[in-house]
RONUKOL-608495 format. One record per residue: chain; x, y, z of N, C-alpha, C, CB in turn. Coordinates in Angstrom, 3 decimals. Glycine has a CB too. Example, Ala and Ser with C-alpha at 12.3 -4.5 7.8 and 13.67 -1.06 7.14 Angstrom:
% residues 2
+------+----------+----------+----------+----------+----------+----------+----------+----------+----------+----------+----------+----------+
: unit :      n_X :      n_Y :      n_Z :     ca_X :     ca_Y :     ca_Z :      c_X :      c_Y :      c_Z :     cb_X :     cb_Y :     cb_Z :
+------+----------+----------+----------+----------+----------+----------+----------+----------+----------+----------+----------+----------+
:    A :   13.190 :   -5.690 :    7.800 :   12.300 :   -4.500 :    7.800 :   13.200 :   -3.300 :    7.800 :   11.308 :   -4.473 :    9.046 :
:    A :   12.850 :   -2.250 :    7.080 :   13.670 :   -1.060 :    7.140 :   12.900 :    0.030 :    7.870 :   14.084 :   -0.598 :    5.725 :
+------+----------+----------+----------+----------+----------+----------+----------+----------+----------+----------+----------+----------+
//
This chain:
% residues 70
+------+----------+----------+----------+----------+----------+----------+----------+----------+----------+----------+----------+----------+
: unit :      n_X :      n_Y :      n_Z :     ca_X :     ca_Y :     ca_Z :      c_X :      c_Y :      c_Z :     cb_X :     cb_Y :     cb_Z :
+------+----------+----------+----------+----------+----------+----------+----------+----------+----------+----------+----------+----------+
:    A :   -5.277 :    0.074 :  -32.164 :   -5.964 :    0.409 :  -30.998 :   -7.076 :    1.483 :  -31.184 :   -4.987 :    0.849 :  -30.023 :
:    A :   -8.196 :    1.249 :  -30.462 :   -9.257 :    2.292 :  -30.666 :   -9.034 :    3.398 :  -29.636 :  -10.737 :    1.677 :  -30.519 :
:    A :   -9.917 :    4.370 :  -29.674 :   -9.651 :    5.576 :  -28.715 :   -9.955 :    5.131 :  -27.142 :  -10.690 :    6.914 :  -29.166 :
:    A :  -10.880 :    4.279 :  -27.156 :  -11.377 :    3.970 :  -25.590 :  -10.053 :    3.170 :  -25.031 :  -13.005 :    2.858 :  -25.474 :
:    A :   -9.582 :    2.364 :  -25.742 :   -8.408 :    1.497 :  -25.140 :   -7.196 :    2.328 :  -25.062 :   -8.065 :    0.183 :  -26.020 :
:    A :   -7.080 :    3.228 :  -25.957 :   -5.817 :    4.180 :  -25.666 :   -5.922 :    4.988 :  -24.473 :   -5.567 :    5.181 :  -26.799 :
:    A :   -7.251 :    5.421 :  -24.257 :   -7.491 :    6.413 :  -23.020 :   -7.250 :    5.535 :  -21.781 :   -9.106 :    7.105 :  -22.970 :
:    A :   -7.757 :    4.228 :  -21.753 :   -7.635 :    3.257 :  -20.657 :   -6.205 :    3.051 :  -20.331 :   -8.287 :    1.927 :  -21.005 :
:    A :   -5.358 :    2.820 :  -21.382 :   -4.014 :    2.599 :  -21.431 :   -3.414 :    3.741 :  -20.628 :   -3.504 :    2.502 :  -22.864 :
:    A :   -3.688 :    4.953 :  -21.178 :   -3.179 :    6.236 :  -20.624 :   -3.468 :    6.339 :  -19.088 :   -3.849 :    7.458 :  -21.386 :
:    A :   -4.673 :    6.063 :  -18.503 :   -5.054 :    6.091 :  -17.268 :   -4.281 :    5.078 :  -16.367 :   -6.432 :    5.897 :  -17.267 :
:    A :   -4.071 :    3.930 :  -17.054 :   -3.305 :    2.881 :  -16.259 :   -1.901 :    3.343 :  -16.050 :   -3.287 :    1.479 :  -16.984 :
:    A :   -1.315 :    3.571 :  -17.240 :    0.204 :    3.936 :  -17.131 :    0.559 :    5.342 :  -16.295 :    0.787 :    4.100 :  -18.691 :
:    A :   -0.254 :    6.278 :  -16.357 :   -0.100 :    7.525 :  -15.811 :   -0.698 :    7.768 :  -14.457 :   -0.596 :    8.413 :  -16.689 :
:    A :   -1.669 :    6.838 :  -13.908 :   -2.411 :    7.177 :  -12.700 :   -2.579 :    5.918 :  -11.880 :   -3.789 :    7.813 :  -13.035 :
:    A :   -2.938 :    4.818 :  -12.298 :   -3.397 :    3.766 :  -11.515 :   -2.166 :    2.899 :  -11.181 :   -4.513 :    2.987 :  -12.237 :
:    A :   -1.414 :    2.496 :  -12.147 :   -0.142 :    1.722 :  -11.699 :    0.737 :    2.559 :  -10.970 :    0.652 :    1.140 :  -12.854 :
:    A :    1.048 :    3.765 :  -11.081 :    1.973 :    4.455 :  -10.050 :    1.435 :    4.487 :   -8.675 :    2.256 :    5.895 :  -10.442 :
:    A :    0.155 :    4.565 :   -8.567 :   -0.614 :    4.581 :   -7.390 :   -0.464 :    3.222 :   -6.643 :   -2.071 :    4.887 :   -7.732 :
:    A :   -0.599 :    2.255 :   -7.393 :   -0.419 :    0.742 :   -6.714 :    1.155 :    0.619 :   -6.203 :   -0.766 :   -0.620 :   -7.981 :
:    A :    2.054 :    1.107 :   -7.232 :    3.425 :    0.963 :   -6.852 :    3.748 :    1.643 :   -5.678 :    4.278 :    1.380 :   -7.841 :
:    A :    3.224 :    2.931 :   -5.535 :    3.416 :    3.692 :   -4.205 :    2.841 :    2.901 :   -2.901 :    2.644 :    5.144 :   -4.322 :
:    A :    1.561 :    2.335 :   -3.114 :    1.065 :    1.625 :   -1.961 :    1.874 :    0.295 :   -1.567 :   -0.384 :    1.283 :   -2.237 :
:    A :    2.517 :   -0.224 :   -2.550 :    3.342 :   -1.245 :   -2.203 :    4.517 :   -0.847 :   -1.419 :    3.721 :   -1.901 :   -3.319 :
:    A :    4.851 :    0.273 :   -1.327 :    5.896 :    0.704 :   -0.379 :    5.317 :    1.857 :    0.485 :    7.222 :    1.172 :   -1.154 :
:    A :    4.224 :    1.519 :    1.038 :    3.456 :    2.720 :    1.807 :    4.118 :    2.916 :    3.038 :    1.887 :    2.447 :    2.128 :
:    A :    5.085 :    2.308 :    3.510 :    5.767 :    2.607 :    4.798 :    6.719 :    3.792 :    4.656 :    6.555 :    1.364 :    5.301 :
:    A :    6.764 :    4.372 :    3.420 :    7.416 :    5.609 :    3.119 :    6.434 :    6.856 :    2.843 :    8.297 :    5.361 :    1.916 :
:    A :    5.083 :    6.518 :    2.985 :    4.180 :    7.402 :    2.605 :    3.540 :    8.112 :    3.902 :    3.187 :    6.696 :    1.732 :
:    A :    2.902 :    9.294 :    3.825 :    2.216 :    9.911 :    4.883 :    0.783 :    9.212 :    4.915 :    2.158 :   11.510 :    4.671 :
:    A :    0.214 :    9.264 :    5.883 :   -1.100 :    8.719 :    5.998 :   -2.055 :    9.391 :    5.089 :   -1.574 :    8.806 :    7.374 :
:    A :   -1.915 :   10.742 :    4.741 :   -2.762 :   11.333 :    3.859 :   -2.485 :   10.965 :    2.344 :   -2.683 :   12.758 :    4.091 :
:    A :   -1.278 :   10.544 :    2.099 :   -1.038 :   10.149 :    0.606 :   -1.651 :    8.730 :    0.731 :    0.693 :   10.175 :    0.032 :
:    A :   -1.594 :    7.840 :    1.548 :   -2.059 :    6.470 :    1.488 :   -3.592 :    6.653 :    1.363 :   -1.600 :    5.574 :    2.794 :
:    A :   -4.296 :    7.448 :    2.018 :   -5.725 :    7.549 :    1.854 :   -6.116 :    8.087 :    0.385 :   -6.291 :    8.502 :    2.980 :
:    A :   -5.182 :    9.144 :    0.028 :   -5.486 :    9.728 :   -1.332 :   -5.416 :    8.660 :   -2.255 :   -4.536 :   10.856 :   -1.771 :
:    A :   -4.365 :    7.732 :   -2.385 :   -4.040 :    6.691 :   -3.288 :   -5.263 :    5.677 :   -3.234 :   -2.628 :    6.014 :   -2.894 :
:    A :   -5.648 :    5.293 :   -2.143 :   -6.668 :    4.272 :   -2.008 :   -8.020 :    4.772 :   -2.524 :   -6.784 :    3.834 :   -0.552 :
:    A :   -8.350 :    6.076 :   -2.191 :   -9.490 :    6.602 :   -2.625 :   -9.594 :    6.830 :   -4.091 :   -9.691 :    7.724 :   -1.959 :
:    A :   -8.394 :    7.128 :   -4.644 :   -8.482 :    7.177 :   -6.079 :   -8.598 :    5.824 :   -6.911 :   -7.313 :    7.880 :   -6.517 :
:    A :   -7.985 :    4.699 :   -6.091 :   -8.100 :    3.388 :   -6.750 :   -9.659 :    3.151 :   -6.598 :   -7.114 :    2.162 :   -6.033 :
:    A :  -10.192 :    3.143 :   -5.413 :  -11.601 :    2.868 :   -5.108 :  -12.484 :    3.499 :   -6.242 :  -11.994 :    3.458 :   -3.661 :
:    A :  -12.382 :    4.792 :   -6.407 :  -13.158 :    5.317 :   -7.433 :  -12.832 :    4.999 :   -8.883 :  -13.140 :    6.637 :   -7.276 :
:    A :  -11.714 :    4.549 :   -9.077 :  -11.258 :    4.303 :  -10.520 :  -11.502 :    2.921 :  -10.972 :   -9.769 :    4.586 :  -10.693 :
:    A :  -11.419 :    1.959 :  -10.029 :  -11.342 :    0.625 :  -10.330 :  -12.507 :   -0.050 :   -9.444 :   -9.862 :    0.067 :  -10.044 :
:    A :  -13.633 :   -0.509 :  -10.103 :  -14.844 :   -1.163 :   -9.339 :  -14.430 :   -2.287 :   -8.787 :  -16.045 :   -1.502 :  -10.153 :
:    A :  -13.510 :   -3.134 :   -9.432 :  -13.112 :   -4.472 :   -8.788 :  -12.358 :   -4.246 :   -7.545 :  -12.240 :   -5.349 :   -9.734 :
:    A :  -11.472 :   -3.315 :   -7.580 :  -10.640 :   -2.934 :   -6.235 :  -11.554 :   -2.445 :   -5.227 :   -9.513 :   -1.776 :   -6.455 :
:    A :  -12.449 :   -1.609 :   -5.613 :  -13.208 :   -0.974 :   -4.711 :  -14.197 :   -2.124 :   -3.854 :  -14.026 :    0.150 :   -5.537 :
:    A :  -14.610 :   -3.022 :   -4.770 :  -15.597 :   -4.131 :   -4.149 :  -14.608 :   -4.968 :   -3.346 :  -16.475 :   -5.129 :   -5.351 :
:    A :  -13.369 :   -5.425 :   -3.682 :  -12.438 :   -6.213 :   -2.891 :  -12.003 :   -5.490 :   -1.750 :  -11.288 :   -6.633 :   -3.650 :
:    A :  -11.651 :   -4.220 :   -1.816 :  -11.283 :   -3.488 :   -0.611 :  -12.379 :   -3.317 :    0.457 :  -10.815 :   -2.166 :   -1.008 :
:    A :  -13.550 :   -3.133 :    0.092 :  -14.759 :   -3.076 :    0.922 :  -14.892 :   -4.472 :    1.554 :  -16.069 :   -2.669 :    0.066 :
:    A :  -14.677 :   -5.472 :    0.819 :  -14.884 :   -6.795 :    1.468 :  -13.849 :   -7.124 :    2.317 :  -15.031 :   -7.862 :    0.541 :
:    A :  -12.505 :   -6.760 :    2.206 :  -11.576 :   -6.889 :    3.136 :  -11.686 :   -6.023 :    4.407 :  -10.425 :   -6.684 :    2.517 :
:    A :  -12.168 :   -4.839 :    4.206 :  -12.560 :   -3.953 :    5.393 :  -13.661 :   -4.638 :    6.125 :  -13.040 :   -2.485 :    4.947 :
:    A :  -14.593 :   -5.186 :    5.695 :  -15.758 :   -5.833 :    6.296 :  -15.262 :   -6.969 :    6.942 :  -16.841 :   -6.198 :    5.330 :
:    A :  -14.574 :   -7.902 :    6.315 :  -14.049 :   -9.059 :    6.928 :  -13.025 :   -8.712 :    8.142 :  -13.362 :   -9.900 :    5.822 :
:    A :  -12.403 :   -7.587 :    7.945 :  -11.356 :   -7.306 :    9.126 :  -12.319 :   -6.856 :   10.266 :  -10.119 :   -6.030 :    8.748 :
:    A :  -13.281 :   -6.035 :    9.974 :  -14.182 :   -5.585 :   11.085 :  -14.831 :   -6.714 :   11.898 :  -15.288 :   -4.726 :   10.513 :
:    A :  -15.165 :   -7.792 :   11.174 :  -15.838 :   -9.005 :   11.744 :  -14.874 :   -9.717 :   12.559 :  -16.402 :   -9.948 :   10.668 :
:    A :  -13.723 :   -9.844 :   12.061 :  -12.691 :  -10.546 :   12.798 :  -12.248 :   -9.624 :   14.107 :  -11.412 :  -10.847 :   11.772 :
:    A :  -12.107 :   -8.412 :   14.061 :  -11.947 :   -7.559 :   15.350 :  -13.154 :   -7.635 :   16.227 :  -11.698 :   -6.045 :   15.014 :
:    A :  -14.325 :   -7.603 :   15.595 :  -15.538 :   -7.841 :   16.559 :  -15.631 :   -9.058 :   17.391 :  -16.744 :   -7.855 :   15.809 :
:    A :  -15.204 :  -10.332 :   16.403 :  -15.218 :  -11.588 :   17.102 :  -14.194 :  -11.545 :   18.243 :  -14.927 :  -12.751 :   16.134 :
:    A :  -12.931 :  -10.951 :   17.843 :  -11.935 :  -11.107 :   19.015 :  -12.338 :  -10.277 :   20.223 :  -10.475 :  -10.669 :   18.584 :
:    A :  -12.935 :   -9.424 :   19.911 :  -13.415 :   -8.387 :   21.172 :  -14.547 :   -9.239 :   21.888 :  -14.135 :   -6.707 :   20.578 :
:    A :  -15.467 :   -9.813 :   21.233 :  -16.481 :  -10.475 :   21.955 :  -15.950 :  -11.748 :   22.750 :  -17.572 :  -10.856 :   20.979 :
:    A :  -14.684 :  -12.299 :   22.230 :  -14.213 :  -13.366 :   22.946 :  -13.407 :  -12.951 :   24.188 :  -13.436 :  -14.193 :   22.065 :
:    A :  -13.108 :  -11.786 :   24.287 :  -12.273 :  -11.175 :   25.465 :  -13.021 :  -10.985 :   26.806 :  -11.741 :   -9.765 :   25.051 :
+------+----------+----------+----------+----------+----------+----------+----------+----------+----------+----------+----------+----------+
//
């Protein structure tokens, strides 16, 4: 295993995977922690950041559509 792969594996096991695990049980977390974990994942994982922003935009559009229909 080269150094880059070893560093990535270290980041995954020590940081990213635990944050995702915590978010999967977010009902036990404070709002501050949820925000902290989401922020770290958005900054650390480009694909997550893109998909998260897409989800947020889709949610906003859905809410706006619902509001317009009321």
